[in-house]
N, C-alpha and C positions, 0 to 999 in steps of 0.2 A: 481891437480893430487891426486889420491888416490892410495896408495901403498898397495898391498895385498901380504901377506907372509903366505904360508901354511906350515904346518909341521905335523909330527906324523905318516907318512906313513912308510911302511916297508914290510917285508916278513912275512907272517903268514900262518899257516896251516888251512885247512878248519875247521870251527867250532870255530876258535879263534876270538879274538876281537882286535880292534884298536880304538884309540881315536885321531881324527884329530883336529887340531886347526888352526885358521886363525887369524892373526892380520891385521887389516885394519887401515892404517894411513890416517887421514883426518877428516874433520869436518862433513861429511855426513853420517857416519856410523849409527848414532842414528836415522836418518831421513828416512831411507829406509828399506824395506824388504831386508834380506840377504839370500843367498842361497849357497848350495853346488852343484857343477856340476862335472861330470866326463866324461872322454873320453878314451875309449878303443881303442886299435890299429885297424885302418881301419874303425872306426866308428865316427860319429859326436858326438860332445859334447852334453850331455844331462843333464837335470835337475834331481837331486837326491832328494833334500829336500830344503825347504825354511822355513823361519821364519819371521813373520811380526814384526813390531816394538813393538807390545804389547806382543810378545812371542808366538803367535799362530802359530803352525807348519803345514806344509803340506809335504807330502811324495809321491814319485813315488810309484806306486803299487808294484814294484819289491822289494822294501826295507821296506815297511811298516811293522811294527812289529819287525824289526831287528835293524833299525837305529833310533837314537834320535838326534835331532838338538836342540841346545840351543845357546843363545847369552848373552853376558855380555856387555851391552852398556857402562857401566862405564869404562871397560877395553878395549873396542873396539875389542873384541874377539868373534869369532864364533867357535862353537865346533860341531863335529859330532862323536857321539859314535856309533861304528859299532860292532854289536854282531852277532854271528852265521854266520860268513863270509863263502862265497862260492867262488869257482874259478871264477864264472861269475861276481863277484864284482871287479875283477882285472881291474884296470884303473888308470889313473892319475886323481887325485881329485883336484878340484879348488874351491875357494870361490869367490864370487862376489856379487854385488847387484842383486836384481831382480826388474825389468829387468836389465840385466847385463850392465856394463860399457864396453867400447871398449877395455880398457886395462886390461890384465889378469896377474896374478902372474905366477910364475914358476910351481905351482902345487906340489903335493906330490904323489909319486908313492905308490900304494897299490897293492901288489901281494899276491894272495891267492893260494897256491900250496902245495900239499902233497909231 
């Protein structure tokens, strides 16, 4: 089993920034691409950003230029720096492998509201 623990979410005003972090416990972190996903109320979970094992990133078009994904394989951590946040970014954010594992963490709530 791989345990995923997300943190760093909260309430922020439009234009603000948040830094999400994820700790993945297990031996497979280094061996797979990792990704951030999010799920807004009434919507399906969607891919936000991913990062390959060599650090190469990919982003959903809606967040490109605003979000930055990074990983620290030595620390088994995955980060998502979110800048210039908008209300449409409000969602529960999750980390997982890409392709995702069946088991998900609790996620961390990001709420962007004025």
